[in-house]
C-alpha positions as CSV (number, residue, x, y, z in Angstrom):
1,M,97.8,74.4,44.0
2,T,99.8,73.6,40.8
3,E,97.5,73.3,37.7
4,T,97.9,70.4,35.2
5,L,98.2,71.5,31.6
6,N,98.3,69.5,28.4
7,S,101.8,69.6,27.0
8,P,102.6,69.9,23.2
9,S,103.8,67.0,21.2
10,P,107.5,66.2,21.2
11,S,107.8,67.2,17.6
12,G,107.2,70.9,18.5
13,T,109.5,71.0,21.4
14,S,113.0,70.2,20.0
15,R,114.2,73.9,19.9
16,L,114.0,74.4,23.6
17,R,115.4,71.0,24.4
18,T,118.3,71.6,22.0
19,M,119.0,75.0,23.5
20,L,118.9,73.6,27.1
21,A,121.5,71.0,26.1
22,G,123.8,73.9,25.2
23,S,125.3,76.6,27.5
24,P,123.2,78.0,30.3
25,Y,124.6,81.4,29.4
26,Q,123.4,82.2,25.9
27,A,122.1,85.8,26.2
28,Y,121.0,88.2,29.0
29,V,117.5,89.3,28.0
30,Y,116.4,92.4,30.0
31,A,114.3,94.0,27.2
32,Y,112.4,92.8,24.1
33,P,113.8,93.1,21.6
34,H,117.4,93.8,22.0
35,K,118.8,97.0,20.4
36,T,120.5,94.9,17.7
37,A,117.0,94.2,16.3
38,Y,116.5,98.0,15.8
39,R,116.7,99.5,12.3
40,T,116.3,102.9,10.6
41,F,112.6,103.6,10.1
42,A,111.4,104.0,6.5
43,E,110.1,107.5,7.5
44,P,110.9,109.5,10.7
45,L,108.2,109.3,13.3
46,A,107.1,112.6,15.0
47,L,107.4,112.3,18.8
48,D,104.3,114.3,19.5
49,A,102.2,112.0,17.4
50,L,103.9,108.9,18.9
51,W,103.3,109.9,22.5
52,S,99.8,111.3,21.9
53,E,98.6,107.7,21.6
54,Q,100.3,106.5,24.8
55,D,99.1,106.6,28.3
56,R,101.5,109.0,29.9
57,S,100.2,108.9,33.5
58,A,102.9,106.5,34.8
59,L,106.1,106.8,32.8
60,Y,109.7,105.6,33.4
61,L,112.2,108.4,33.0
62,Y,115.7,107.2,32.0
63,V,118.8,109.4,31.4
64,H,121.9,108.0,29.8
65,I,125.3,109.4,30.5
66,P,127.7,107.5,28.2
67,F,131.0,108.2,30.0
68,C,133.2,106.1,32.1
69,E,136.6,106.4,33.7
70,M,137.6,103.1,32.1
71,R,136.2,100.3,30.0
72,C,136.2,97.0,31.9
73,G,137.2,93.8,30.1
74,F,133.7,92.4,30.2
75,C,131.8,95.6,29.2
76,N,129.6,95.8,26.1
77,L,127.7,98.9,27.2
78,F,127.2,102.1,25.1
79,T,129.9,104.2,26.7
80,S,133.0,106.3,26.0
81,V,136.1,106.4,28.2
82,K,137.6,109.5,29.7
83,P,135.9,112.2,27.6
84,G,137.5,115.6,27.6
85,G,135.8,118.5,29.5
86,D,134.6,120.3,26.4
87,F,133.1,117.1,25.0
88,V,131.2,116.6,28.3
89,E,129.9,120.2,28.3
90,E,128.8,119.8,24.6
91,Y,127.0,116.6,25.6
92,L,125.2,118.3,28.4
93,E,124.1,121.2,26.2
94,A,122.7,118.7,23.7
95,L,120.9,116.9,26.5
96,R,119.4,120.3,27.6
97,R,118.1,120.9,24.1
98,Q,116.7,117.4,23.8
99,V,114.9,117.7,27.1
100,G,113.2,120.9,25.9
101,V,112.1,119.3,22.7
102,V,110.9,116.1,24.3
103,S,109.0,118.0,27.0
104,A,107.1,119.9,24.4
105,A,106.3,116.7,22.5
106,M,105.1,114.9,25.6
107,G,102.7,117.7,26.6
108,E,101.3,118.5,30.1
109,G,99.9,115.1,30.7
110,A,103.2,113.4,31.3
111,R,103.8,112.0,34.8
112,F,106.7,110.0,36.0
113,A,106.5,106.9,38.3
114,R,110.1,105.7,38.1
115,F,113.5,107.3,37.4
116,A,117.0,106.0,36.7
117,M,120.2,107.5,35.5
118,G,122.7,105.1,34.0
119,G,125.4,104.7,31.4
120,G,128.2,104.6,31.5
121,T,128.8,106.1,34.9
122,P,126.6,109.2,35.7
123,T,128.9,110.1,38.6
124,Q,131.7,110.5,36.1
125,L,130.2,113.9,35.5
126,P,131.7,116.8,37.5
127,L,129.6,117.8,40.5
128,E,128.2,120.9,38.7
129,G,127.3,118.8,35.6
130,L,125.4,116.3,37.7
131,E,123.6,119.1,39.5
132,A,122.7,120.7,36.1
133,V,121.2,117.4,34.9
134,L,119.0,117.1,38.1
135,D,118.0,120.7,37.7
136,L,117.0,120.2,34.1
137,L,114.8,117.2,34.9
138,H,113.0,119.0,37.6
139,D,112.6,122.4,35.9
140,E,111.8,121.2,32.4
141,L,110.0,117.9,33.0
142,G,108.6,118.4,36.5
143,A,110.3,115.2,37.7
144,E,110.0,115.0,41.5
145,L,112.6,112.4,42.4
146,A,111.7,112.4,46.1
147,A,108.2,111.2,45.3
148,I,109.2,108.2,43.2
149,P,111.8,105.4,43.2
150,A,114.9,107.1,41.8
151,S,118.1,105.2,41.0
152,V,121.6,106.4,39.9
153,E,124.6,104.2,39.0
154,C,128.1,105.0,40.2
155,S,131.6,103.6,40.5
156,P,133.8,103.5,43.6
157,E,136.2,106.2,42.5
158,T,133.4,108.6,41.4
159,A,131.1,108.1,44.4
160,T,132.5,111.1,46.2
161,L,130.8,112.5,49.4
162,E,129.8,115.6,47.5
163,K,128.1,113.8,44.7
164,L,126.4,111.3,46.9
165,R,125.1,114.0,49.2
166,L,123.7,115.9,46.2
167,L,121.9,112.8,44.9
168,R,120.4,112.1,48.3
169,E,119.3,115.7,48.8
170,R,117.6,115.6,45.4
171,G,115.5,112.6,46.4
172,V,117.6,109.7,44.9
173,D,116.8,106.7,47.1
174,R,118.7,104.0,45.3
175,I,122.4,104.0,44.4
176,S,123.9,101.1,42.5
177,M,127.7,100.4,42.3
178,G,129.6,97.9,40.3
179,V,132.2,96.2,42.5
180,Q,132.4,92.8,40.7
181,S,134.8,91.3,43.2
182,F,136.4,92.2,46.6
183,V,139.5,90.3,45.5
184,D,142.2,92.5,44.0
185,A,143.6,89.8,41.7
186,E,140.2,89.1,40.2
187,V,139.3,92.7,39.3
188,K,142.8,93.3,37.9
189,A,142.4,90.3,35.6
190,I,139.3,92.0,34.0
191,H,141.2,95.2,33.4
192,R,139.4,97.0,36.2
193,P,141.9,98.8,38.4
194,Q,140.1,99.2,41.6
195,N,141.2,100.2,45.1
196,M,139.4,98.1,47.7
197,G,139.8,100.9,50.2
198,S,137.8,103.2,47.9
199,V,135.2,100.5,47.4
200,R,134.6,100.2,51.1
201,A,134.7,103.9,51.8
202,A,132.1,104.5,49.1
203,L,129.8,101.9,50.5
204,E,130.2,103.4,54.0
205,R,129.4,106.9,52.7
206,M,126.2,105.5,51.1
207,N,125.1,104.0,54.3
208,A,126.0,107.1,56.3
209,L,124.0,109.3,54.0
210,G,121.0,107.1,54.5
211,F,120.3,105.8,51.0
212,P,117.4,103.3,51.6
213,H,118.4,101.1,48.7
214,V,122.1,100.4,48.0
215,N,122.8,97.8,45.3
216,I,126.1,96.0,44.8
217,D,127.0,94.3,41.6
218,L,129.1,91.2,41.8
219,M,130.4,88.9,39.0
220,Y,131.1,85.2,38.8
221,G,133.3,83.3,36.4
222,L,136.2,85.7,36.7
223,P,139.8,84.6,36.0
224,E,141.4,82.9,39.0
225,Q,138.1,83.0,40.9
226,T,137.4,80.0,43.1
227,P,134.3,79.0,45.0
228,E,136.0,80.2,48.2
229,S,136.9,83.6,46.8
230,W,133.4,84.0,45.3
231,L,131.8,83.4,48.6
232,Y,134.3,85.8,50.2
233,S,133.2,88.6,47.9
234,I,129.5,87.9,48.7
235,Q,130.3,87.9,52.4
236,E,132.1,91.2,52.1
237,A,129.2,92.7,50.3
238,L,126.8,91.4,53.0
239,A,128.8,93.3,55.6
240,F,127.3,96.5,54.3
241,N,123.7,95.2,54.5
242,P,122.8,96.3,51.0
243,A,119.1,96.3,50.0
244,E,120.0,94.5,46.8
245,I,122.9,92.4,45.3
246,F,123.1,91.6,41.6
247,L,125.0,88.4,40.6
248,Y,126.2,88.7,37.0
249,P,127.9,85.8,35.0
250,L,131.0,86.8,33.1
251,Y,130.2,86.3,29.4
252,V,133.6,87.0,27.9
253,R,135.6,83.8,28.3
254,P,138.9,84.7,30.0
255,L,142.2,83.6,28.4
256,T,143.0,81.9,31.7
257,R,140.2,79.5,31.1
258,M,141.1,78.6,27.5
259,G,142.7,75.4,28.7
260,S,139.3,74.1,29.8
261,S,136.4,73.3,27.5
262,A,133.4,75.6,27.1
263,S,131.2,73.1,28.9
264,E,133.6,73.0,31.9
265,W,133.4,76.8,32.2
266,D,129.6,76.6,31.9
267,D,129.6,74.0,34.7
268,E,131.8,76.2,36.9
269,R,129.7,79.3,36.4
270,L,126.5,77.4,37.2
271,R,128.1,76.0,40.3
272,L,129.2,79.5,41.4
273,Y,125.7,80.9,40.7
274,R,124.1,78.2,42.9
275,L,126.6,78.8,45.7
276,G,125.9,82.5,45.6
277,R,122.2,82.1,45.4
278,D,122.1,79.7,48.3
279,M,124.3,82.0,50.5
280,L,122.1,85.1,49.8
281,V,118.8,83.2,50.4
282,A,120.3,81.9,53.7
283,A,121.2,85.5,54.5
284,G,117.6,86.8,54.1
285,Y,117.5,87.7,50.5
286,E,114.9,86.8,47.9
287,A,115.7,85.8,44.3
288,R,113.7,88.3,42.3
289,S,115.3,87.1,39.1
290,M,118.4,85.1,38.0
291,R,120.5,88.2,38.8
292,L,118.6,90.3,41.4
293,F,118.5,89.4,45.1
294,R,116.6,91.7,47.4
295,R,116.4,91.7,51.2
296,R,113.2,90.1,52.3
297,D,112.8,92.6,55.2
298,L,112.3,95.6,53.0
299,G,108.6,95.2,52.8
300,A,106.2,96.3,50.1
301,S,107.0,99.4,48.1
302,R,104.8,102.5,48.4
303,A,105.8,103.7,45.0
304,P,103.3,104.9,42.4
305,A,101.9,102.1,40.3
306,Y,104.1,101.2,37.3
307,S,104.2,98.2,35.0
308,N,107.0,97.5,32.6
309,L,104.5,95.5,30.5
310,T,102.2,98.4,29.5
311,D,103.7,101.8,30.7
312,G,106.0,103.8,28.6
313,M,109.6,104.9,29.0
314,V,111.1,108.3,28.1
315,G,114.8,107.9,27.3
316,L,117.0,111.0,27.3
317,G,120.7,111.2,26.3
318,C,122.6,109.4,23.6
319,G,122.1,105.6,23.9
320,A,118.8,105.8,25.8
321,R,115.8,103.8,24.6
322,S,112.3,105.1,24.7
323,Y,109.2,102.9,24.7
324,T,105.7,103.5,23.6
325,E,103.4,100.5,23.4
326,R,103.9,100.0,19.7
327,V,107.3,101.7,19.0
328,H,110.7,101.5,20.7
329,Y,113.3,104.0,19.5
330,S,116.8,105.2,20.3
331,S,120.0,106.5,18.8
332,A,122.1,104.1,16.9
333,Y,123.9,101.3,18.8
334,A,127.5,100.3,18.8
335,V,130.2,98.9,21.2
336,G,133.5,99.8,19.4
337,P,135.1,103.0,20.8
338,R,135.3,104.9,17.5
339,R,131.8,104.2,16.4
340,V,130.4,105.0,19.9
341,K,132.2,108.3,19.9
342,Q,130.9,109.1,16.4
343,I,127.3,108.4,17.5
344,I,127.8,110.7,20.5
345,R,129.2,113.3,18.2
346,D,126.1,113.0,16.0
347,Y,123.9,113.4,19.1
348,I,125.8,116.6,20.1
349,T,125.4,118.1,16.6
350,A,121.7,117.1,16.2
351,T,119.2,119.9,15.6
352,D,116.0,120.4,17.6
353,A,114.2,119.1,14.6
354,D,116.2,115.9,14.8
355,F,115.3,115.5,18.5
356,A,111.6,115.9,17.6
357,E,111.6,112.7,15.6
358,A,112.3,109.0,16.1
359,R,114.4,107.6,13.3
360,Y,115.7,104.3,14.5
361,G,114.0,101.6,16.4
362,F,111.5,98.8,16.3
363,T,107.8,98.7,15.5
364,F,105.6,96.0,17.1
365,D,102.9,94.1,15.4
366,D,100.4,92.2,17.5
367,R,102.5,89.0,17.5
368,E,105.6,90.8,18.7
369,L,103.7,92.8,21.3
370,R,102.4,89.6,22.8
371,R,105.8,87.9,22.8
372,R,107.3,90.9,24.5
373,H,104.6,90.7,27.2
374,V,105.4,87.1,27.9
375,A,109.2,87.6,27.9
376,L,109.1,90.4,30.4
377,A,106.4,88.8,32.5
378,L,108.6,85.7,33.0
379,L,112.1,87.1,32.9
380,S,112.4,90.7,34.0
381,E,113.2,91.7,37.6
382,E,109.7,93.1,38.0
383,G,108.1,90.2,36.1
384,C,109.9,87.2,37.6
385,A,108.2,87.6,41.0
386,R,104.9,88.7,39.4
387,G,104.8,86.0,36.7
388,L,102.7,85.7,33.6
389,D,99.1,86.4,34.7
390,L,97.1,84.4,32.1
391,T,93.9,86.2,33.0
392,G,95.6,89.6,32.7
393,Y,97.0,88.5,29.3
394,R,93.5,87.6,28.1
395,G,92.3,91.0,29.3
396,R,94.9,92.9,27.5
397,F,94.9,91.0,24.2
398,G,91.6,89.2,24.0
399,T,93.4,85.9,23.4
400,E,94.9,83.0,25.4
401,A,98.7,83.1,26.0
402,L,99.0,79.3,25.8
403,E,97.3,79.4,22.4
404,D,99.3,82.3,21.1
405,L,102.5,80.7,22.3
406,P,101.8,77.0,22.8
407,E,105.5,76.3,23.3
408,L,105.1,77.8,26.8
409,L,103.5,74.5,27.9
410,E,106.9,72.9,27.5
411,L,108.2,75.0,30.3
412,V,105.8,73.2,32.6
413,T,106.6,69.8,31.2
414,L,110.3,70.3,31.8
415,E,109.6,71.8,35.3
416,L,111.0,75.1,34.3
417,A,107.8,76.8,35.2
418,A,104.6,76.1,37.1
419,V,101.1,77.5,36.9
420,E,99.3,78.3,40.1
421,Q,96.0,80.2,40.4
422,G,96.3,81.3,36.8
423,I,99.8,82.6,37.0
424,M,102.8,81.1,35.3
425,R,106.1,81.6,37.1
426,L,109.6,80.1,36.6
427,T,110.7,77.5,39.0
428,A,114.2,77.7,40.6
429,R,115.4,75.6,37.7
430,G,113.8,77.9,35.2
431,V,115.3,81.0,36.8
432,E,118.8,79.6,36.6
433,R,118.1,78.9,32.9
434,S,116.9,82.5,32.2
435,D,119.7,83.1,29.8
436,V,118.5,80.2,27.7
437,L,114.8,81.0,28.0
438,G,115.3,84.6,26.9
439,P,116.8,83.8,23.5
440,W,114.3,81.0,23.1
441,L,111.4,83.4,23.4
442,F,112.7,85.6,20.5
443,S,110.6,85.4,17.4
444,A,112.3,84.1,14.2
445,E,112.1,87.6,12.8
446,V,113.8,89.3,15.8
447,E,116.4,86.6,15.9
448,A,117.2,87.1,12.2
449,L,117.5,90.9,12.7
450,M,119.9,90.4,15.7
451,N,122.0,87.9,13.7
452,E,122.4,90.3,10.9
453,Y,123.6,93.1,13.1
454,T,127.3,94.0,13.7
455,T,128.2,96.0,16.8
456,T,131.3,97.7,15.5
């Protein structure tokens, strides 16, 4: 049963309506706030003190490997291309030291409920380097990957049989690979030299090794892409029966589209998204968010309980973020190659005392903490299916979500969300406007910080 709510007056709703009248693709919000809202703390924060106040019984462990074989034309990730062997070895030695320091700061009460290794491309590491990282996490942190959902990102060229076998033997149950397109001309146009034979061989190896969860990333809005070629790529991905498929919109407008208006490109991407969504739903997949589609026959997870709303994240490696309830912290952020490499160099030369402190990040007051809860509950892969539990919100904060953020009522008025049995969830129309709703949920303070930031 859908509940009827009183909507706010039109005078308070103009910002959302104005944003909806613009591009459907304004910003991908997968965390709150974005790293561009982070700043250097007035005083360094000791990690042991930070984590002593956090429930550490169900943590997310994330390791960042900031290396890739190439930088694709659409990429804005924190990564460095083709590092030399010595540079990689120095990085892994710094990671080893950081793990030791963080382990001591966390204490014996730390337990991990989720694990992911991303970047960059973790499988860019040599086999012995990848093995050393897995050994480190097990020996120093007690991370039992076979007992929790454990995911690693890879690329077609680096997903060798030896590396995939190592990951599977160590308990990794999810492997994620960026393919973007199964059409040669389309991947070449985004400066991603990719051999389709290697792509298919890598996917076949993943299935042969028995990874329960294989994810394939695809991208729409590519140069020369047509509705027919887009559906062809999805059909090719479906042939491998992956557990998940992510559909990402291209955000960097290609030169081949410069002859058309921005609104025409928006309309084209929205059309492609809907075509892809409908094909995947018809093929037995469920839309878990705007980007994530998961096979409906997978059943419920038996994983340890974990909530991205309240449980913390321990980030290791340069570029990784860590979350306690009140403080998010990381290394500095950049996209430009020179600045990225310098940040990695600073990480390599950091002392153990440096690793024992958080120097850069974001501190949450009550208002920002509530806003983060709402944003993740409505937009994240975990939250989109779960929704914003209004009773749970009251239990956590002692206030009413629709009083703290009365603008949420407009989502219902515009049929972007519905409330059923005390839970607000996005409608299909709301899900496809996720990249508008995310920026709309930013506070004025966070938006100002992001606008001031330069990602050189």
